N, C-alpha and C positions, 0 to 999 in steps of 0.2 A: 446571472441567468436572463433571457429576453422575456419582457413582458408578453403575456398571453401566449407562451410556446411551453412545451411540455415536451419532456422525453418521451419518445414513443418506441425507441428501439435502441439497445446497449449492444456492442460488440466487445469481445477481449481479442486482442491481438497479441500472441506470442510467438516468437521464432517464425514469424511470417505465416502463420496460421491465423484465420480468421474465424470465431465462432460468434454465431448470434446466440444472445442470452434470452430466457424467457422470464425476464424479470426489468422491470424501469428503476431499480435500487441501484444508485450509482454505489453505494457501499458493499453492497452484494458483489457488483462487479469487480470492484478492486480488490475485495477478499478473495475472489475466485482466480485472480490475474496473480495476487501474491501466491496462493496456494500451487497455483500452475508452475510459476517460476520455481517454488520448492520442491515440487514432485518430482518434475523432470529436470531439476539441477541445472536450469538455464540461467546463465549469468543477466545481470541486470543491465537493460540498455544503459550507456555510458551517462547519457543525460538525466538519466531518472536514479542512476545508482544511490546517491544519498537519500533520496526521498525514499526508497525502498528498502535500504539499510536501515532507516529511522524505524520504517513500521516493522521490521523485522525483530530488532534489535529491543526498541522503546514499546511497542504494542505488544507484539505476539511474545516477547519474552524469550526469543532464541539468542543464546549467546549474548544476554543482555551485558556482560561484561566488556564486550567490544563496542559498545555506545560510546560516541566521544562526549567530551565535557560539553559542548556547544549543543549537540542534540539531546544530551541530559537536560541541560539548563531549560529549553525549549519545551521538553515534555513535562517538566515540574511546571513551567509558567502556565500550561494549558492543563495541568491536574491529571495527565495520563498516568504519571508516576508519583511517587511519593518522595518526600525528602531522605528517606532512609532505604531508597530502591538503590 
């Protein structure tokens, strides 16, 4: 983050559509973007596919059995999931 700077506007861009959000929470913006991909069944952008699959399987627990061992270890190390998950 840049000192003395703050987020004043956030936008979600999915499938070439730009939507201005009425929040300055980056977490809420990421949540909305993930749900947009899910609801409209849009494929994740190639460069972000691994990131979004980690969110999908590890955080939201959608088809968690598809989580790769590397991703599972990362989530365990950051305590998003337990060792028994």
